[in-house]
N, CA, C, O and the ligand as a Tripos MOL2 file, in Angstrom:
@<TRIPOS>MOLECULE
protein
  265   263    67     0     0
PROTEIN
NO_CHARGES

@<TRIPOS>ATOM
      1 N          -7.3330   13.3690   13.2570 N.3       1 MET1
      2 CA         -6.6790   12.2880   12.5610 C.3       1 MET1
      3 C          -6.7910   12.4930   11.0530 C.2       1 MET1
      4 O          -7.8480   12.8770   10.5510 O.2       1 MET1
      5 N          -5.6730   12.2320   10.3160 N.am      2 ALA2
      6 CA         -5.7110   12.5240    8.7970 C.3       2 ALA2
      7 C          -6.0780   11.2320    8.2390 C.2       2 ALA2
      8 O          -5.3690   10.2540    8.4800 O.2       2 ALA2
      9 N          -7.1810   11.1290    7.4730 N.am      3 THR3
     10 CA         -7.4570    9.8550    7.0090 C.3       3 THR3
     11 C          -7.2290    9.7760    5.4410 C.2       3 THR3
     12 O          -7.5820    8.8080    4.7660 O.2       3 THR3
     13 N          -6.6390   10.8330    4.9720 N.am      4 ALA4
     14 CA         -6.5050   10.8380    3.5380 C.3       4 ALA4
     15 C          -5.4880    9.7250    3.0730 C.2       4 ALA4
     16 O          -5.7350    9.0470    2.0760 O.2       4 ALA4
     17 N          -4.4630    9.5690    3.7370 N.am      5 ASP5
     18 CA         -3.5340    8.5150    3.4690 C.3       5 ASP5
     19 C          -4.0810    7.0830    3.3920 C.2       5 ASP5
     20 O          -3.7870    6.2550    2.5300 O.2       5 ASP5
     21 N          -4.8030    6.9420    4.2800 N.am      6 LEU6
     22 CA         -5.4790    5.5390    4.3320 C.3       6 LEU6
     23 C          -6.5780    5.2550    3.3910 C.2       6 LEU6
     24 O          -6.9970    4.1210    3.1590 O.2       6 LEU6
     25 N          -7.0810    6.4840    2.7930 N.am      7 GLY7
     26 CA         -8.2220    6.3300    1.9160 C.3       7 GLY7
     27 C          -7.7840    5.8660    0.5850 C.2       7 GLY7
     28 O          -8.6300    5.5280   -0.2430 O.2       7 GLY7
     29 N          -6.4690    5.8240    0.3100 N.am      8 TYR8
     30 CA         -6.0270    5.3430   -1.0360 C.3       8 TYR8
     31 C          -5.7590    3.8540   -1.0140 C.2       8 TYR8
     32 O          -4.7520    3.3670   -0.5000 O.2       8 TYR8
     33 N          -6.6510    3.2080   -1.5590 N.am      9 LEU9
     34 CA         -6.6190    1.6690   -1.6980 C.3       9 LEU9
     35 C          -6.4920    1.3480   -3.2460 C.2       9 LEU9
     36 O          -7.4520    1.5000   -4.0020 O.2       9 LEU9
     37 N          -5.3420    0.9280   -3.6450 N.am     10 PRO10
     38 CA         -4.9970    0.5710   -5.0390 C.3      10 PRO10
     39 C          -5.8810   -0.7130   -5.3790 C.2      10 PRO10
     40 O          -5.9200   -1.6680   -4.6040 O.2      10 PRO10
     41 N          -6.5820   -0.6840   -6.5700 N.am     11 ARG11
     42 CA         -7.3200   -1.8930   -7.0240 C.3      11 ARG11
     43 C          -6.8990   -2.0400   -8.3940 C.2      11 ARG11
     44 O          -6.3700   -1.1360   -9.0410 O.2      11 ARG11
     45 N          -7.1710   -3.3240   -8.8680 N.am     12 LYS12
     46 CA         -6.8320   -3.7190  -10.2460 C.3      12 LYS12
     47 C          -5.4440   -3.4270  -10.6660 C.2      12 LYS12
     48 O          -5.1270   -3.0570  -11.7960 O.2      12 LYS12
     49 N          -4.5720   -3.6390   -9.5850 N.am     13 ASN13
     50 CA         -3.1390   -3.5020  -10.0970 C.3      13 ASN13
     51 C          -2.7180   -4.6100  -10.9540 C.2      13 ASN13
     52 O          -3.0590   -5.7630  -10.6880 O.2      13 ASN13
     53 N          -1.9920   -4.3210  -11.9720 N.am     14 PRO14
     54 CA         -1.6390   -5.4430  -12.9360 C.3      14 PRO14
     55 C          -0.4570   -6.3160  -12.3470 C.2      14 PRO14
     56 O           0.4880   -5.8310  -11.7230 O.2      14 PRO14
     57 N          -0.5990   -7.4610  -12.5800 N.am     15 CYS15
     58 CA          0.3240   -8.4460  -11.9870 C.3      15 CYS15
     59 C           1.7350   -8.0140  -12.5170 C.2      15 CYS15
     60 O           1.8640   -7.7530  -13.7130 O.2      15 CYS15
     61 N           2.7900   -7.9330  -11.6580 N.am     16 ALA16
     62 CA          4.1530   -7.6960  -12.2970 C.3      16 ALA16
     63 C           4.7730   -8.6210  -13.0980 C.2      16 ALA16
     64 O           5.7550   -8.2890  -13.7620 O.2      16 ALA16
     65 N           4.3140   -9.7870  -13.1290 N.am     17 GLN17
     66 CA          4.6560  -10.9290  -13.9670 C.3      17 GLN17
     67 C           3.8240  -11.1490  -15.1870 C.2      17 GLN17
     68 O           4.3230  -11.0890  -16.3110 O.2      17 GLN17
     69 N           2.5850  -11.3990  -14.9860 N.am     18 CYS18
     70 CA          1.7510  -11.8680  -16.2550 C.3      18 CYS18
     71 C           0.8570  -10.8240  -16.6230 C.2      18 CYS18
     72 O           0.1850  -11.0230  -17.6350 O.2      18 CYS18
     73 N           0.6790   -9.5190  -15.8770 N.am     19 GLY19
     74 CA         -0.0870   -8.4280  -16.3220 C.3      19 GLY19
     75 C          -1.6420   -8.5680  -16.0380 C.2      19 GLY19
     76 O          -2.4490   -7.7130  -16.4040 O.2      19 GLY19
     77 N          -1.9850   -9.7000  -15.3650 N.am     20 GLN20
     78 CA         -3.3370   -9.8400  -14.9170 C.3      20 GLN20
     79 C          -3.8050   -8.8190  -14.0230 C.2      20 GLN20
     80 O          -3.0370   -8.5860  -13.0890 O.2      20 GLN20
     81 N          -4.9650   -8.0850  -14.0710 N.am     21 PRO21
     82 CA         -5.3010   -7.3500  -12.9930 C.3      21 PRO21
     83 C          -5.7220   -7.9570  -11.7960 C.2      21 PRO21
     84 O          -6.5430   -8.8740  -11.8510 O.2      21 PRO21
     85 N          -5.2280   -7.5320  -10.6260 N.am     22 ILE22
     86 CA         -5.4700   -8.1620   -9.3100 C.3      22 ILE22
     87 C          -6.5810   -7.2590   -8.6240 C.2      22 ILE22
     88 O          -6.2550   -6.0850   -8.4480 O.2      22 ILE22
     89 N          -7.7290   -7.6100   -8.2510 N.am     23 PRO23
     90 CA         -8.7990   -6.7940   -7.8140 C.3      23 PRO23
     91 C          -8.4010   -6.0900   -6.5330 C.2      23 PRO23
     92 O          -8.7720   -4.9200   -6.4400 O.2      23 PRO23
     93 N          -7.7180   -6.6020   -5.5440 N.am     24 ALA24
     94 CA         -7.3580   -5.8530   -4.3070 C.3      24 ALA24
     95 C          -6.1460   -6.5830   -3.7390 C.2      24 ALA24
     96 O          -6.0000   -7.7820   -3.9750 O.2      24 ALA24
     97 N          -5.2390   -5.8760   -2.9710 N.am     25 PRO25
     98 CA         -4.1470   -6.3880   -2.4270 C.3      25 PRO25
     99 C          -4.4550   -7.4040   -1.3350 C.2      25 PRO25
    100 O          -5.4440   -7.2490   -0.6190 O.2      25 PRO25
    101 N          -3.6590   -8.4030   -1.1970 N.am     26 ASP26
    102 CA         -3.8740   -9.5300   -0.2130 C.3      26 ASP26
    103 C          -3.6480   -9.0570    1.1450 C.2      26 ASP26
    104 O          -4.3030   -9.5100    2.0840 O.2      26 ASP26
    105 N          -2.7790   -8.1970    1.2880 N.am     27 TRP27
    106 CA         -2.3560   -7.7680    2.6510 C.3      27 TRP27
    107 C          -1.8950   -6.4250    2.6840 C.2      27 TRP27
    108 O          -1.1080   -6.0760    1.8040 O.2      27 TRP27
    109 N          -2.2670   -5.5870    3.5830 N.am     28 ILE28
    110 CA         -1.8650   -4.1930    3.7260 C.3      28 ILE28
    111 C          -1.1770   -3.9910    5.0730 C.2      28 ILE28
    112 O          -1.7000   -4.3240    6.1360 O.2      28 ILE28
    113 N           0.0410   -3.4190    4.9680 N.am     29 GLU29
    114 CA          0.7800   -3.2270    6.3280 C.3      29 GLU29
    115 C           1.0200   -1.6610    6.2310 C.2      29 GLU29
    116 O           1.5230   -1.0630    5.2800 O.2      29 GLU29
    117 N           0.5690   -1.1480    7.3770 N.am     30 ASN30
    118 CA          0.8390    0.1710    7.7220 C.3      30 ASN30
    119 C           2.0340    0.4320    8.6610 C.2      30 ASN30
    120 O           2.2380   -0.1910    9.7030 O.2      30 ASN30
    121 N           2.8070    1.4380    8.1630 N.am     31 SER31
    122 CA          3.8830    1.7530    9.1890 C.3      31 SER31
    123 C           3.9630    3.3750    9.1540 C.2      31 SER31
    124 O           3.1530    4.0080    8.4760 O.2      31 SER31
    125 N           4.8870    3.9640    9.8470 N.am     32 ALA32
    126 CA          4.8010    5.2580   10.2340 C.3      32 ALA32
    127 C           4.8050    6.2900    8.9080 C.2      32 ALA32
    128 O           4.1740    7.3450    8.8490 O.2      32 ALA32
    129 N           5.5570    5.8050    7.9940 N.am     33 ARG33
    130 CA          5.7430    6.6560    6.8140 C.3      33 ARG33
    131 C           5.3970    5.9810    5.4780 C.2      33 ARG33
    132 O           5.5180    6.5520    4.3940 O.2      33 ARG33
    133 N           4.9880    4.8110    5.6260 N.am     34 ARG34
    134 CA          4.6100    4.0020    4.2370 C.3      34 ARG34
    135 C           3.4600    3.0650    4.4170 C.2      34 ARG34
    136 O           3.0350    2.7950    5.5400 O.2      34 ARG34
    137 N           3.0050    2.6170    3.4320 N.am     35 ILE35
    138 CA          2.1320    1.4910    3.4130 C.3      35 ILE35
    139 C           2.5400    0.4680    2.4390 C.2      35 ILE35
    140 O           2.8220    0.7790    1.2820 O.2      35 ILE35
    141 N           2.5810   -0.7460    2.8690 N.am     36 SER36
    142 CA          3.0480   -1.7460    1.9650 C.3      36 SER36
    143 C           1.7760   -2.6200    1.5480 C.2      36 SER36
    144 O           1.0120   -3.0660    2.4050 O.2      36 SER36
    145 N           1.6050   -2.8260    0.2540 N.am     37 TYR37
    146 CA          0.6500   -3.6680   -0.2670 C.3      37 TYR37
    147 C           1.1670   -4.9430   -0.8460 C.2      37 TYR37
    148 O           2.0080   -4.9120   -1.7440 O.2      37 TYR37
    149 N           0.6910   -6.0760   -0.3630 N.am     38 LEU38
    150 CA          1.1070   -7.3300   -0.8530 C.3      38 LEU38
    151 C           0.1120   -7.8270   -1.8800 C.2      38 LEU38
    152 O          -1.0660   -8.0100   -1.5740 O.2      38 LEU38
    153 N           0.5520   -8.0320   -3.0170 N.am     39 TRP39
    154 CA         -0.3360   -8.4810   -4.2260 C.3      39 TRP39
    155 C          -0.0860   -9.9850   -4.4360 C.2      39 TRP39
    156 O           1.0570  -10.4400   -4.4420 O.2      39 TRP39
    157 N          -1.0420  -10.6500   -4.5860 N.am     40 HIS40
    158 CA         -0.8200  -12.1290   -4.9400 C.3      40 HIS40
    159 C          -1.7960  -12.4140   -6.2290 C.2      40 HIS40
    160 O          -3.0260  -12.3680   -6.2160 O.2      40 HIS40
    161 N          -1.0210  -12.6920   -7.2510 N.am     41 CYS41
    162 CA         -1.8140  -12.9010   -8.5570 C.3      41 CYS41
    163 C          -2.2640  -14.3990   -8.5050 C.2      41 CYS41
    164 O          -1.4770  -15.2980   -8.2100 O.2      41 CYS41
    165 N          -3.5090  -14.5980   -8.7940 N.am     42 LYS42
    166 CA         -4.1120  -15.7830   -8.7710 C.3      42 LYS42
    167 C          -4.0200  -16.5220  -10.1480 C.2      42 LYS42
    168 O          -4.2690  -17.7190  -10.2930 O.2      42 LYS42
    169 N          -3.6800  -15.7680  -11.0190 N.am     43 ALA43
    170 CA         -3.4340  -16.3360  -12.5070 C.3      43 ALA43
    171 C          -2.1810  -17.1840  -12.5270 C.2      43 ALA43
    172 O          -2.1850  -18.3130  -13.0180 O.2      43 ALA43
    173 N          -1.0670  -16.6040  -11.9670 N.am     44 CYS44
    174 CA          0.2660  -17.1120  -12.1530 C.3      44 CYS44
    175 C           0.9740  -17.3750  -10.7550 C.2      44 CYS44
    176 O           2.1330  -17.7880  -10.7090 O.2      44 CYS44
    177 N           0.2650  -17.1310   -9.6830 N.am     45 ASP45
    178 CA          0.6450  -17.4760   -8.3920 C.3      45 ASP45
    179 C           1.8880  -16.5000   -7.9280 C.2      45 ASP45
    180 O           2.6250  -16.8440   -7.0030 O.2      45 ASP45
    181 N           2.0430  -15.4480   -8.5240 N.am     46 TYR46
    182 CA          3.1620  -14.5760   -8.2210 C.3      46 TYR46
    183 C           2.6800  -13.6050   -7.1220 C.2      46 TYR46
    184 O           1.5310  -13.1780   -7.0090 O.2      46 TYR46
    185 N           3.6940  -13.3350   -6.3610 N.am     47 ARG47
    186 CA          3.5480  -12.3290   -5.1180 C.3      47 ARG47
    187 C           4.4780  -11.2280   -5.2830 C.2      47 ARG47
    188 O           5.5980  -11.4600   -5.7380 O.2      47 ARG47
    189 N           4.1580  -10.1530   -4.9860 N.am     48 PHE48
    190 CA          4.9280   -8.9410   -5.0320 C.3      48 PHE48
    191 C           4.3770   -7.9330   -4.1780 C.2      48 PHE48
    192 O           3.1830   -7.9300   -3.8780 O.2      48 PHE48
    193 N           5.3010   -6.9670   -3.7220 N.am     49 GLU49
    194 CA          4.8950   -5.9160   -2.8310 C.3      49 GLU49
    195 C           4.9850   -4.5500   -3.3730 C.2      49 GLU49
    196 O           6.0090   -4.1850   -3.9500 O.2      49 GLU49
    197 N           4.0250   -3.8170   -3.2270 N.am     50 ALA50
    198 CA          4.1650   -2.3980   -3.6530 C.3      50 ALA50
    199 C           4.0170   -1.5080   -2.5030 C.2      50 ALA50
    200 O           3.1140   -1.6780   -1.6840 O.2      50 ALA50
    201 N           4.8980   -0.5360   -2.4130 N.am     51 VAL51
    202 CA          5.1860    0.3820   -1.2620 C.3      51 VAL51
    203 C           4.7270    1.7380   -1.4930 C.2      51 VAL51
    204 O           5.2430    2.3300   -2.4400 O.2      51 VAL51
    205 N           3.8170    2.3600   -0.7720 N.am     52 ALA52
    206 CA          3.4870    3.7390   -0.9650 C.3      52 ALA52
    207 C           4.1060    4.6010    0.0930 C.2      52 ALA52
    208 O           3.7310    4.4770    1.2590 O.2      52 ALA52
    209 N           4.9760    5.4160   -0.2230 N.am     53 PHE53
    210 CA          5.5400    6.3350    0.8150 C.3      53 PHE53
    211 C           4.7000    7.7060    1.0100 C.2      53 PHE53
    212 O           4.1360    8.2750    0.0750 O.2      53 PHE53
    213 N           4.6950    8.0800    2.1190 N.am     54 PHE54
    214 CA          3.9880    9.3030    2.4570 C.3      54 PHE54
    215 C           4.9930   10.5550    2.1750 C.2      54 PHE54
    216 O           6.2160   10.4210    2.1420 O.2      54 PHE54
    217 N           4.3410   11.7370    1.9840 N.am     55 ASP55
    218 CA          5.2010   12.8960    2.1500 C.3      55 ASP55
    219 C           5.6420   13.0750    3.5310 C.2      55 ASP55
    220 O           5.0190   12.5890    4.4750 O.2      55 ASP55
    221 N           6.7260   13.7790    3.6650 N.am     56 ALA56
    222 CA          7.3220   13.9800    4.9650 C.3      56 ALA56
    223 C           6.5240   14.7930    5.9620 C.2      56 ALA56
    224 O           6.8650   14.8150    7.1440 O.2      56 ALA56
    225 N           5.3970   15.5080    5.4890 N.am     57 SER57
    226 CA          4.6850   16.2990    6.3790 C.3      57 SER57
    227 C           3.5370   15.5270    7.2360 C.2      57 SER57
    228 O           2.3770   15.4040    6.8420 O.2      57 SER57
    229 N           4.0000   15.0650    8.3750 N.am     58 HIS58
    230 CA          3.1270   14.4720    9.2210 C.3      58 HIS58
    231 C           3.1230   15.1980   10.6840 C.2      58 HIS58
    232 O           3.6610   14.6110   11.6220 O.2      58 HIS58
    233 N           2.5520   16.4020   10.8690 N.am     59 PRO59
    234 CA          2.7180   17.1930   12.1040 C.3      59 PRO59
    235 C           2.1060   16.4220   13.2030 C.2      59 PRO59
    236 O           2.5950   16.5290   14.3280 O.2      59 PRO59
    237 N           1.0040   15.5940   12.9810 N.am     60 ASP60
    238 CA          0.5560   14.8290   14.1360 C.3      60 ASP60
    239 C           1.5000   13.9240   14.8790 C.2      60 ASP60
    240 O           1.4620   13.7880   16.1020 O.2      60 ASP60
    241 N           2.3530   13.3100   14.0780 N.am     61 ARG61
    242 CA          3.3110   12.2770   14.6060 C.3      61 ARG61
    243 C           4.4100   13.1350   15.4430 C.2      61 ARG61
    244 O           4.7440   12.8290   16.5870 O.2      61 ARG61
    245 N           4.9240   14.2380   14.7340 N.am     62 GLU62
    246 CA          5.7870   15.1030   15.4000 C.3      62 GLU62
    247 C           5.4590   15.5970   16.7030 C.2      62 GLU62
    248 O           6.2020   15.6600   17.6820 O.2      62 GLU62
    249 N           4.1690   15.9660   16.5940 N.am     63 ALA63
    250 CA          3.7680   16.5620   18.0210 C.3      63 ALA63
    251 C           3.5840   15.4070   19.0680 C.2      63 ALA63
    252 O           3.4970   15.7390   20.2510 O.2      63 ALA63
    253 N           3.5240   14.2160   18.7680 N.am     64 LEU64
    254 CA          3.5070   13.1340   19.6560 C.3      64 LEU64
    255 C           4.8600   12.8730   20.1250 C.2      64 LEU64
    256 O           5.0280   12.5590   21.3030 O.2      64 LEU64
    257 N           5.8170   12.9690   19.3440 N.am     65 ALA65
    258 CA          7.1400   12.7950   19.6380 C.3      65 ALA65
    259 C           7.8280   13.7560   20.5710 C.2      65 ALA65
    260 O           8.7340   13.4250   21.3360 O.2      65 ALA65
    261 N           7.3000   15.0460   20.4450 N.am     66 ALA66
    262 CA          7.8630   16.0490   21.1840 C.3      66 ALA66
    263 C           7.7080   16.0190   22.6470 C.2      66 ALA66
    264 O           8.2030   16.9090   23.3380 O.2      66 ALA66
    265 ZN          0.2580  -12.9490  -12.5760 Zn       67 ZN67
@<TRIPOS>BOND
     1     1     2 1
     2     2     3 1
     3     3     4 2
     4     3     5 am
     5     5     6 1
     6     6     7 1
     7     7     8 2
     8     7     9 am
     9     9    10 1
    10    10    11 1
    11    11    12 2
    12    11    13 am
    13    13    14 1
    14    14    15 1
    15    15    16 2
    16    15    17 am
    17    17    18 1
    18    18    19 1
    19    19    20 2
    20    19    21 am
    21    21    22 1
    22    22    23 1
    23    23    24 2
    24    23    25 am
    25    25    26 1
    26    26    27 1
    27    27    28 2
    28    27    29 am
    29    29    30 1
    30    30    31 1
    31    31    32 2
    32    31    33 am
    33    33    34 1
    34    34    35 1
    35    35    36 2
    36    35    37 am
    37    37    38 1
    38    38    39 1
    39    39    40 2
    40    39    41 am
    41    41    42 1
    42    42    43 1
    43    43    44 2
    44    43    45 am
    45    45    46 1
    46    46    47 1
    47    47    48 2
    48    47    49 am
    49    49    50 1
    50    50    51 1
    51    51    52 2
    52    51    53 am
    53    53    54 1
    54    54    55 1
    55    55    56 2
    56    55    57 am
    57    57    58 1
    58    58    59 1
    59    59    60 2
    60    59    61 am
    61    61    62 1
    62    62    63 1
    63    63    64 2
    64    63    65 am
    65    65    66 1
    66    66    67 1
    67    67    68 2
    68    67    69 am
    69    69    70 1
    70    70    71 1
    71    71    72 2
    72    71    73 am
    73    73    74 1
    74    74    75 1
    75    75    76 2
    76    75    77 am
    77    77    78 1
    78    78    79 1
    79    79    80 2
    80    79    81 am
    81    81    82 1
    82    82    83 1
    83    83    84 2
    84    83    85 am
    85    85    86 1
    86    86    87 1
    87    87    88 2
    88    87    89 am
    89    89    90 1
    90    90    91 1
    91    91    92 2
    92    91    93 am
    93    93    94 1
    94    94    95 1
    95    95    96 2
    96    95    97 am
    97    97    98 1
    98    98    99 1
    99    99   100 2
   100    99   101 am
   101   101   102 1
   102   102   103 1
   103   103   104 2
   104   103   105 am
   105   105   106 1
   106   106   107 1
   107   107   108 2
   108   107   109 am
   109   109   110 1
   110   110   111 1
   111   111   112 2
   112   111   113 am
   113   113   114 1
   114   114   115 1
   115   115   116 2
   116   115   117 am
   117   117   118 1
   118   118   119 1
   119   119   120 2
   120   119   121 am
   121   121   122 1
   122   122   123 1
   123   123   124 2
   124   123   125 am
   125   125   126 1
   126   126   127 1
   127   127   128 2
   128   127   129 am
   129   129   130 1
   130   130   131 1
   131   131   132 2
   132   131   133 am
   133   133   134 1
   134   134   135 1
   135   135   136 2
   136   135   137 am
   137   137   138 1
   138   138   139 1
   139   139   140 2
   140   139   141 am
   141   141   142 1
   142   142   143 1
   143   143   144 2
   144   143   145 am
   145   145   146 1
   146   146   147 1
   147   147   148 2
   148   147   149 am
   149   149   150 1
   150   150   151 1
   151   151   152 2
   152   151   153 am
   153   153   154 1
   154   154   155 1
   155   155   156 2
   156   155   157 am
   157   157   158 1
   158   158   159 1
   159   159   160 2
   160   159   161 am
   161   161   162 1
   162   162   163 1
   163   163   164 2
   164   163   165 am
   165   165   166 1
   166   166   167 1
   167   167   168 2
   168   167   169 am
   169   169   170 1
   170   170   171 1
   171   171   172 2
   172   171   173 am
   173   173   174 1
   174   174   175 1
   175   175   176 2
   176   175   177 am
   177   177   178 1
   178   178   179 1
   179   179   180 2
   180   179   181 am
   181   181   182 1
   182   182   183 1
   183   183   184 2
   184   183   185 am
   185   185   186 1
   186   186   187 1
   187   187   188 2
   188   187   189 am
   189   189   190 1
   190   190   191 1
   191   191   192 2
   192   191   193 am
   193   193   194 1
   194   194   195 1
   195   195   196 2
   196   195   197 am
   197   197   198 1
   198   198   199 1
   199   199   200 2
   200   199   201 am
   201   201   202 1
   202   202   203 1
   203   203   204 2
   204   203   205 am
   205   205   206 1
   206   206   207 1
   207   207   208 2
   208   207   209 am
   209   209   210 1
   210   210   211 1
   211   211   212 2
   212   211   213 am
   213   213   214 1
   214   214   215 1
   215   215   216 2
   216   215   217 am
   217   217   218 1
   218   218   219 1
   219   219   220 2
   220   219   221 am
   221   221   222 1
   222   222   223 1
   223   223   224 2
   224   223   225 am
   225   225   226 1
   226   226   227 1
   227   227   228 2
   228   227   229 am
   229   229   230 1
   230   230   231 1
   231   231   232 2
   232   231   233 am
   233   233   234 1
   234   234   235 1
   235   235   236 2
   236   235   237 am
   237   237   238 1
   238   238   239 1
   239   239   240 2
   240   239   241 am
   241   241   242 1
   242   242   243 1
   243   243   244 2
   244   243   245 am
   245   245   246 1
   246   246   247 1
   247   247   248 2
   248   247   249 am
   249   249   250 1
   250   250   251 1
   251   251   252 2
   252   251   253 am
   253   253   254 1
   254   254   255 1
   255   255   256 2
   256   255   257 am
   257   257   258 1
   258   258   259 1
   259   259   260 2
   260   259   261 am
   261   261   262 1
   262   262   263 1
   263   263   264 2
@<TRIPOS>SUBSTRUCTURE
     1 MET1         2 RESIDUE 1 A MET
     2 ALA2         6 RESIDUE 1 A ALA
     3 THR3        10 RESIDUE 1 A THR
     4 ALA4        14 RESIDUE 1 A ALA
     5 ASP5        18 RESIDUE 1 A ASP
     6 LEU6        22 RESIDUE 1 A LEU
     7 GLY7        26 RESIDUE 1 A GLY
     8 TYR8        30 RESIDUE 1 A TYR
     9 LEU9        34 RESIDUE 1 A LEU
    10 PRO10       38 RESIDUE 1 A PRO
    11 ARG11       42 RESIDUE 1 A ARG
    12 LYS12       46 RESIDUE 1 A LYS
    13 ASN13       50 RESIDUE 1 A ASN
    14 PRO14       54 RESIDUE 1 A PRO
    15 CYS15       58 RESIDUE 1 A CYS
    16 ALA16       62 RESIDUE 1 A ALA
    17 GLN17       66 RESIDUE 1 A GLN
    18 CYS18       70 RESIDUE 1 A CYS
    19 GLY19       74 RESIDUE 1 A GLY
    20 GLN20       78 RESIDUE 1 A GLN
    21 PRO21       82 RESIDUE 1 A PRO
    22 ILE22       86 RESIDUE 1 A ILE
    23 PRO23       90 RESIDUE 1 A PRO
    24 ALA24       94 RESIDUE 1 A ALA
    25 PRO25       98 RESIDUE 1 A PRO
    26 ASP26      102 RESIDUE 1 A ASP
    27 TRP27      106 RESIDUE 1 A TRP
    28 ILE28      110 RESIDUE 1 A ILE
    29 GLU29      114 RESIDUE 1 A GLU
    30 ASN30      118 RESIDUE 1 A ASN
    31 SER31      122 RESIDUE 1 A SER
    32 ALA32      126 RESIDUE 1 A ALA
    33 ARG33      130 RESIDUE 1 A ARG
    34 ARG34      134 RESIDUE 1 A ARG
    35 ILE35      138 RESIDUE 1 A ILE
    36 SER36      142 RESIDUE 1 A SER
    37 TYR37      146 RESIDUE 1 A TYR
    38 LEU38      150 RESIDUE 1 A LEU
    39 TRP39      154 RESIDUE 1 A TRP
    40 HIS40      158 RESIDUE 1 A HIS
    41 CYS41      162 RESIDUE 1 A CYS
    42 LYS42      166 RESIDUE 1 A LYS
    43 ALA43      170 RESIDUE 1 A ALA
    44 CYS44      174 RESIDUE 1 A CYS
    45 ASP45      178 RESIDUE 1 A ASP
    46 TYR46      182 RESIDUE 1 A TYR
    47 ARG47      186 RESIDUE 1 A ARG
    48 PHE48      190 RESIDUE 1 A PHE
    49 GLU49      194 RESIDUE 1 A GLU
    50 ALA50      198 RESIDUE 1 A ALA
    51 VAL51      202 RESIDUE 1 A VAL
    52 ALA52      206 RESIDUE 1 A ALA
    53 PHE53      210 RESIDUE 1 A PHE
    54 PHE54      214 RESIDUE 1 A PHE
    55 ASP55      218 RESIDUE 1 A ASP
    56 ALA56      222 RESIDUE 1 A ALA
    57 SER57      226 RESIDUE 1 A SER
    58 HIS58      230 RESIDUE 1 A HIS
    59 PRO59      234 RESIDUE 1 A PRO
    60 ASP60      238 RESIDUE 1 A ASP
    61 ARG61      242 RESIDUE 1 A ARG
    62 GLU62      246 RESIDUE 1 A GLU
    63 ALA63      250 RESIDUE 1 A ALA
    64 LEU64      254 RESIDUE 1 A LEU
    65 ALA65      258 RESIDUE 1 A ALA
    66 ALA66      262 RESIDUE 1 A ALA
    67 ZN67       265 GROUP 0 **** ****
């Protein structure tokens, strides 16, 4: 199992609207080739999503599909 991808957790992401740092994402959604982070700014109640895409190199998954 490759855990390097999941080890990356963004913190203190500045709010896309007011710029306040948000300590941690409200919600994290993992899918095959990307992770979606849902941020919720408590200062201005703004919600936004940031998506991290993986590199195409996932030999584990290709082996499962074969
Ligand atoms: Zn904000």
